Structures are given as C-alpha cells and as structure tokens.
C-alpha positions in Angstrom: -46.2 14.7 222.5 -47.9 12.4 225.0 -49.7 15.4 226.5 -51.0 16.4 223.0 -52.2 12.8 222.4 -53.9 12.7 225.8 -55.7 16.0 225.1 -56.9 14.7 221.7 -57.9 11.4 223.3 -60.0 13.0 226.0 -61.4 15.7 223.9 -60.8 18.3 226.6 -59.5 20.8 224.1 -63.0 21.1 222.7 -64.3 23.7 225.2 -67.6 25.4 224.6 -65.9 28.8 224.1 -63.5 27.4 221.5 -66.4 25.7 219.6 -68.4 29.0 219.6 -65.4 31.0 218.3 -64.8 28.4 215.5 -68.5 28.3 214.5 -68.7 32.1 214.5 -65.6 32.3 212.3 -67.3 29.9 209.9 -70.5 31.9 209.8 -68.6 35.1 209.2 -66.5 33.5 206.5 -69.7 32.2 204.7 -71.3 35.7 204.9 -68.2 37.4 203.6 -68.0 35.1 200.6 -71.6 35.6 199.8 -71.1 39.4 200.0 -68.1 39.0 197.7 -70.2 37.0 195.2 -72.9 39.7 195.3 -70.4 42.6 194.8 -68.5 40.9 191.9 -71.6 39.6 190.1 -72.5 40.6 186.6 -76.3 40.4 186.3 -77.3 36.8 187.1 -73.7 35.5 186.8 -70.8 35.4 189.3 -67.3 36.6 188.7 -66.4 33.4 186.9 -69.4 33.7 184.5 -71.4 30.9 186.2 -74.9 31.5 187.4 -75.2 32.7 190.9 -76.2 29.7 193.0 -74.7 27.5 190.3 -76.7 24.2 190.8 -79.9 26.1 191.6 -79.9 27.3 188.0 -80.9 23.8 187.0 -83.8 23.7 189.4 -85.0 27.1 188.1 -84.6 26.1 184.4 -86.4 22.8 185.0 -89.2 24.7 186.7 -89.5 27.1 183.7 -89.6 24.2 181.3 -92.5 22.4 183.1 -94.4 25.7 183.2 -94.1 25.7 179.4 -95.1 22.0 179.1 -91.6 21.0 178.0 -89.5 18.1 179.1 -87.1 19.1 181.9 -85.2 15.9 181.6 -84.1 16.5 178.0 -80.5 17.8 178.2 -80.8 19.9 175.1 -84.0 21.6 176.2 -82.6 22.2 179.7 -79.3 23.6 178.5 -81.1 25.9 176.0 -83.3 27.2 178.8 -80.2 27.8 181.0 -78.5 29.7 178.2 -81.6 31.7 177.5 -81.7 32.8 181.2 -78.0 33.2 182.0 -76.3 33.8 178.6 -74.9 31.8 175.7 -71.7 30.8 177.5 -73.5 29.1 180.4 -72.3 25.6 181.1 -74.8 22.7 181.4 -76.1 21.9 184.8 -78.0 18.6 184.9 -81.4 18.0 186.5 -81.6 14.4 187.6 -84.2 14.6 190.4 -87.5 12.7 190.3 -90.7 14.6 189.5 -91.3 15.1 193.2 -88.7 17.9 193.1 -90.4 19.5 190.2 -93.1 20.7 192.6 -90.8 23.3 194.4 -88.9 24.0 191.2 -92.2 24.8 189.4 -93.2 27.1 192.2 -89.9 28.8 192.5 -89.6 29.5 188.8 -92.6 31.8 189.0 -90.4 34.4 190.7 -87.5 36.3 189.1 -84.3 34.3 189.4 -82.5 36.3 192.2 -85.7 36.5 194.2 -86.3 32.8 193.7 -82.7 31.9 194.8 -83.1 34.1 197.9 -86.4 32.5 198.9 -84.9 29.0 198.4 -81.8 29.7 200.4 -83.6 31.5 203.3 -86.6 29.1 203.5 -84.6 25.9 203.3 -82.0 27.2 205.9 -84.8 28.2 208.3 -86.4 24.8 207.8 -83.1 23.2 208.6 -82.7 25.2 211.9 -86.3 24.4 212.9 -85.8 20.7 212.4 -82.5 20.7 214.2 -84.2 22.5 217.1 -86.7 19.7 217.2 -83.9 17.2 217.5 -82.2 19.2 220.2 -85.4 19.5 222.3 -85.8 15.7 222.2 -82.2 14.5 222.6 -80.2 17.4 223.9 -82.4 19.8 226.0 -79.5 20.7 228.3 -77.3 21.9 225.4 -76.9 25.7 225.6 -78.9 27.4 222.9 -76.1 29.8 221.9 -73.6 26.9 221.4 -76.2 24.9 219.5 -77.3 27.5 217.1 -73.8 28.7 216.4 -72.6 25.2 215.6 -75.6 24.4 213.5 -75.3 27.6 211.5 -71.6 27.4 211.3 -71.4 23.8 210.3 -68.9 23.7 207.4 -71.4 22.0 205.0 -73.5 25.2 205.2 -70.9 27.0 203.2 -70.7 24.3 200.6 -74.5 24.0 200.3 -75.3 27.7 200.2 -72.6 28.6 197.6 -74.0 25.9 195.3 -77.7 26.8 195.9 -78.2 23.2 196.6 -80.9 21.2 198.6 -78.8 19.9 201.5 -80.6 22.1 203.9 -83.9 20.4 202.9 -82.4 16.9 203.2 -80.9 17.6 206.6 -84.2 19.2 207.8 -86.3 16.2 206.7 -84.0 13.6 208.3 -83.6 15.6 211.5 -87.4 16.2 211.8 -88.1 12.5 211.0 -85.6 11.2 213.6 -86.9 13.7 216.2 -90.4 12.5 215.6 -89.9 8.7 215.6 -91.7 7.1 218.4 -93.3 10.4 219.4 -95.1 11.6 216.2 -94.9 8.5 214.0 -97.0 10.0 211.2 -94.9 13.1 211.0 -91.7 11.0 210.9 -93.2 9.0 208.0 -94.2 12.2 206.2 -90.7 13.6 206.5 -89.1 10.4 205.2 -91.6 10.3 202.4 -90.9 13.9 201.4 -87.1 13.0 201.4 -87.8 10.7 198.4 -87.0 13.8 196.2 -83.5 12.5 196.7 -84.1 8.7 196.5 -80.5 7.7 196.6 -80.3 9.0 200.2 -83.4 7.1 201.2 -82.3 3.6 200.3 -81.6 2.7 203.9 -84.8 4.2 205.4 -87.2 1.3 204.9 -84.7 -1.2 206.3 -84.3 0.9 209.5 -88.0 1.5 210.0 -88.8 -2.2 209.5 -86.0 -3.3 211.9 -87.1 -0.8 214.5 -90.8 -1.8 214.2 -91.8 1.7 213.2 -94.7 0.5 211.0 -96.9 3.5 211.3 -94.0 5.7 210.1 -93.3 3.2 207.4 -97.0 3.4 206.3 -97.0 7.2 206.4 -93.9 7.3 204.3 -95.4 4.9 201.7 -98.6 6.9 201.7 -96.7 10.2 201.2 -94.9 8.7 198.2 -98.2 7.6 196.6 -99.8 11.1 197.1 -96.7 12.8 195.7 -96.7 10.5 192.7 -100.3 11.2 192.1 -99.9 15.0 192.4 -97.0 15.0 190.0 -98.8 12.9 187.5 -101.8 15.2 187.6 -99.7 18.4 187.3 -97.0 17.3 184.9 -98.7 14.4 183.0 -98.0 10.6 182.9 -95.1 10.9 180.4 -93.0 12.7 183.0 -92.1 9.4 184.6 -90.5 7.6 181.6 -88.8 11.0 180.8 -87.3 10.9 184.3 -86.2 7.3 184.0 -84.5 8.1 180.7 -82.8 11.1 182.1 -81.7 9.2 185.2 -80.0 6.6 182.9 -78.2 9.4 181.0 -77.1 11.0 184.3 -75.7 7.7 185.6 -73.6 7.3 182.5 -72.4 10.9 182.3 -72.1 12.0 185.9 -71.4 8.7 187.7 -69.5 6.6 185.3 -67.8 9.3 183.1 -66.7 11.8 185.8 -69.2 14.4 184.6 -69.0 16.5 187.8 -65.6 15.3 189.1 -65.0 12.5 191.5 -63.3 14.9 193.9 -66.7 16.5 194.5 -68.3 13.1 195.3 -68.2 11.4 198.7 -69.2 7.8 198.0 -67.3 4.6 198.1 -67.9 4.4 194.3 -66.2 7.8 193.8 -63.4 6.7 196.1 -62.6 3.8 193.8 -62.9 5.9 190.7 -60.7 8.6 192.2 -58.0 5.9 192.6 -58.6 5.0 188.9 -60.2 1.6 189.5 -62.5 0.4 186.7 -66.2 1.0 186.8 -67.1 -2.6 187.5 -64.7 -2.6 190.5 -66.2 0.7 191.8 -69.7 -0.8 191.6 -68.5 -4.0 193.3 -66.9 -2.0 196.1 -70.1 0.1 196.5 -72.2 -3.0 196.6 -70.1 -4.6 199.3 -70.2 -1.4 201.4 -74.0 -1.1 201.0 -74.6 -4.7 202.1 -72.4 -4.3 205.2 -74.0 -1.0 206.1 -77.5 -2.4 205.7 -76.7 -5.4 207.8 -75.2 -3.3 210.6 -78.1 -0.9 210.4 -80.6 -3.7 210.8 -78.7 -4.7 214.0 -78.5 -1.2 215.3 -82.2 -0.5 214.7 -83.4 -3.7 216.3 -81.9 -2.7 219.6 -80.0 0.5 220.1 -80.0 4.0 221.6 -82.3 6.2 219.6 -79.5 8.8 219.2 -77.1 6.2 217.8 -79.9 4.9 215.5 -80.4 8.3 214.1 -76.7 9.0 213.6 -76.2 5.6 212.0 -79.1 6.2 209.6 -77.7 9.5 208.4 -74.2 8.2 208.0 -75.5 5.0 206.3 -77.7 7.0 204.0 -74.6 8.4 202.3 -72.5 5.2 202.5 -75.0 3.0 200.7 -75.4 5.1 197.6 -72.8 5.5 194.8 -74.1 9.0 194.0 -73.5 11.6 196.8 -71.7 14.9 196.6 -70.1 17.1 199.2 -73.2 19.3 199.7 -75.1 16.2 200.7 -72.9 16.2 203.8 -75.4 18.6 205.3 -77.0 15.3 206.5 -74.1 15.1 209.0 -75.6 18.0 211.0 -78.1 15.8 212.8 -75.4 13.1 213.0 -73.0 15.3 214.8 -75.6 16.6 217.3 -76.7 13.0 218.1 -73.2 11.6 218.4 -71.9 14.6 220.4 -74.7 14.5 223.0 -74.2 10.7 223.4 -70.5 11.1 223.8 -70.8 14.0 226.3 -73.1 11.8 228.4 -71.1 8.6 228.3 -67.5 9.3 227.2 -66.7 5.7 226.5 -64.4 5.8 223.5 -61.0 7.5 223.3 -60.7 10.2 220.6 -64.4 10.1 220.0 -64.9 13.8 220.6 -62.0 14.7 218.3 -63.3 12.4 215.6 -66.8 14.1 215.8 -65.2 17.5 215.5 -63.3 16.3 212.4 -66.7 15.2 211.0 -67.8 18.9 211.5 -64.8 20.1 209.4 -64.8 17.5 206.6 -67.3 19.1 204.2 -65.1 22.2 203.8 -61.9 20.2 203.1 -63.1 17.0 201.4 -63.0 18.4 197.8 -59.5 19.9 198.3 -58.0 16.7 199.7 -59.5 14.6 196.9 -58.4 16.9 194.1 -55.0 17.9 195.3 -53.9 14.7 197.1 -56.3 12.0 195.7 -57.4 11.3 199.3 -61.1 10.5 199.8 -61.3 12.2 203.1 -65.1 12.3 203.1 -65.5 8.6 202.5 -63.0 7.7 205.1 -64.6 10.0 207.7 -68.1 8.7 207.0 -66.9 5.1 207.3 -65.0 5.9 210.5 -68.0 7.7 212.1 -70.3 4.8 211.1 -67.9 2.3 212.8 -67.7 4.6 215.8 -71.5 4.6 216.0 -71.6 0.8 215.9 -68.9 0.5 218.6 -70.7 2.9 220.8 -73.9 0.8 220.4 -72.0 -2.4 221.2 -70.6 -0.9 224.4 -74.1 0.4 225.3 -75.5 -3.1 224.9 -72.9 -4.5 227.3 -73.9 -2.1 230.1 
C-alpha cells in the first residue's frame, strides 16, 4: 500500500508511453462513437431522435432565424424552427448567447445542416489544435510533438464537446492563443480575449487578470474588439437584437439556471454543486458569490507577480469557478490549463501528488456527469477548486525560491 501511495505521490506511473496509449484509446473511442452515431442516424436525427450534434441545432436554427429577420431569442420561434428542420418531436434547445455568436451561426446556417455541422466541428477543432500549438511553442518547446498532439486530441473533454456539437473548442482556442500571446503579441492576446466575449460568463475574470498584470495594451485591444463586434452585430441584425438578447438571457437564467432546465448534473459550477445537493436558490447564489470573490482576490495576487504558466492556468480554472453557469463541455478550457500545469510540474516537481491530480483533471470531463447524476458528487467542481488551489500553492512556493 505504501508503495502505491508513493508511486501516486511521485507521479512516476505517468510515463510518456502510458499517456500516449491512454490518449490514443480516448481518440479511438471518440471516433468509434461518432461512427456509431453516423451509422444509426435517421436523416438529421440520431438513434434517440435528437438532432445530430444536439446543441449545434440551436446555433443552426438561430442562424436561420436571423437570415429571415426573425428573433432568435424568442423560445417559440426558435423551437418552431428546430421542429421545422428536425421534425415535430424535436425537443427545445435554447440559444442564450449574445449577438456576437450570431455571426458564425448566421454564416453556418447558409449551408445544409450536416455540412454546417461538419464545418463547425472540423474548423473549431483545428483552431483548438493550432492555439494549443502556440501555447506549446512558448511554454513547452521540449515536449515531444507526438505526446502533445495525442494528449490534446485525446483530452476527454473533446468527446463531450464533439458529441454535443458545442463551442468548447473555440473557447479553449481563444484562451490558449491569448495566453500564448500575452507579453509577446499583446494586441493578438486582446483580440482573442475580446472574441471570447461570445461566452461572457467565462470572461468575467479576464479584465481583473489583465489589469493586475499590467497588460494594458491587451486590455485596450479586448475592449476595442468588443466595440467593433457590437457595432457589426448592430448593423447586421439591427438595434432591437440587444434588448431581445437581454430578455432571452433573463428567461434562460430562470429556466436553465434556477429551475434545472438542463440538469444540474451536466453543470460544473459552485452554484450547480449547491443545487445538486438541494440547497435553496438563494444559498446557491450566495455560495457562488463567495467563491467568485475568493477566486478574484487570489487571481489578482497571482497576476501581480507569478509565473506566466501558473497565471494562465489560474485564469482558465478561475474562469469556470467564478460563473454560476458552466457545463461539462466548457471544460475544454482545461486543455491549456493541463498543458501549463504539467510543464511547470515537470520542471519543478515541488508538490506531492501534483502529477496525479493533473491527470485526474484530464479525466474529469468524461466522468463528471456520471458521478453527479448517479452519486450526487460534484466531481468537476471539486476538481476545479483543487486544481486552482494547487496552482496558488505552486505560485507561493515559486515566490519563496
């Protein structure tokens, strides 16, 4: 028993060969499931009767509505469009994104659905790998390419994201490219952070980090990107799109966040943790507020003086911890986190069990929903909090050296 604990503590069991085999198994498993979905599909629907790409159906339907000049934030209109495309029995898939995300949805809806889904999956995945490559070149140039690409492509959140047709690849790409560019290409970093505003709940921590780190050119570039995006959306979709979005966001908060509209087992926030344990809504909001305040305070300290790898990892982890609304496919943002923490740990090896904990983080997206639904255990929330505390401890130890 002591020998097993010692191996887990030292992380020596995580050899390059073992990691490559695990990652390859994950890739093959994902491809096999996608092939199964294709072979058992009926038209545009999968074997359960849901649209192929599930959540992507809401992006596509919203894009079709804006092409027609209709309101994509009206639930009745959106559901009618989904039923018109996929059949009368299609369940409702909400679209709660700001108008920024209507730009790609509008373009993608010009293609037939299956072609649009394929373009979205392939392009966003390629963007993710490109951004991760930027991050590797800056912070982990000695990492073998084969190991890197296998682990990036085999990250368990890839399976969750691709089977939902979601936008986690895009989120991870924008954060990875931004972190890789900070201090080197500040305007590119700001552009990426600004583009990430299509998912505003994951960007709440960004201005605090940039300000604490003195990255004012990136801060300005992000603000300018937001202004340009807002102007383009207003011109293309009209001024009323903004109050429509705000009204839709309010409805989404009540239905999805407060009334378990998507299932708290699918969510990974502190708020969802509290609701999963049947605490009242006010208590869940209070717990989320406390968590957000603590994470912001620790992030400010980290970004005032810290290793850039730890700063980037802390930002990605904190981005999920500060928001009440995050789902398991959003854990794609852990891809840059894992790369940054792993390379730092390989170099320093200062904390026992750190390598094992980082590997658990690589596995979490695949098992988080099952643990939450079957055992009422918020595995994702605990793992995120643990990884964030690990990051802070590594930074404190680095400061003492």
